[in-house]
N, C-alpha and C positions, 0 to 999 in steps of 0.2 A: 596781580591781576587788575586791570582797569575796570573801573565801574562803568556801566553803560547808561547811567542816569543822564538827566538833562545837563547840558553844558552852558556855561555863561562866560562872556568875555570880562576881563578885569584889566584895569591899567594901573600901574604904579605911578602915582602923580608926581613923586619926587624923581623917579628914574626917567620919565618921559621928557624928551627934548623937542617935542613938537615938529617932528620931521614930516608928518602927514602921510607916510607910506601906508599906514593901516586904513586910512580912509580911501586911498586909491585902490587897495586890494580888496576891500570889504565895505563898499558904500552902502550895502543893504543894512548894516548894523553899526556903522561908525560915521559920524559927521564931525566936522571941526568947528570949534568956537572961533571968535574973532581973532584970537591969538595963535590959532593953528593947533590947539591942543584937542585930543579926541573927546568926543561926547559919545558914549556908548548906549545902544539901545537897551532899555530896561526890560529885557525879556530874555529867555533862554535862546540859545542859538538853534535854529531850526536844523533838523537832521540833515537836510540837503545842503546846508552851508557849513557843516562842521569841518569838512576837509579845507574849504577856503579859509575858515577862521584859524585852523591850524597853521596854514601857510602864512597867513598875515602875521600871527604871533611869532613864527620862526623868522620871518623877514624883518621884524622890528629892529632897527639899528641899536637900540639900547636895551632890548629884551624887556621893555616895560609893559608890553601887551601879553597877556596870559590867557589861556583857555582852561577853565576849571570845571570840574564835575561838581554839580550841586548834590548835596546829601539830602 
């Protein structure tokens, strides 16, 4: 059973290849640095953006973006 606690985005810095798709799909929480790597908002994902965050994580070409439940 999934916890319904706050969710937060996480990126695997080794797995990320700077495709930038996460920023295109979720600009409210993701920006890109000068090399194209994601910089994530340092806050939980608002409930109204959880579905969008899930889609962005699923669309990541290297599966480096993840949506985790905070404990």
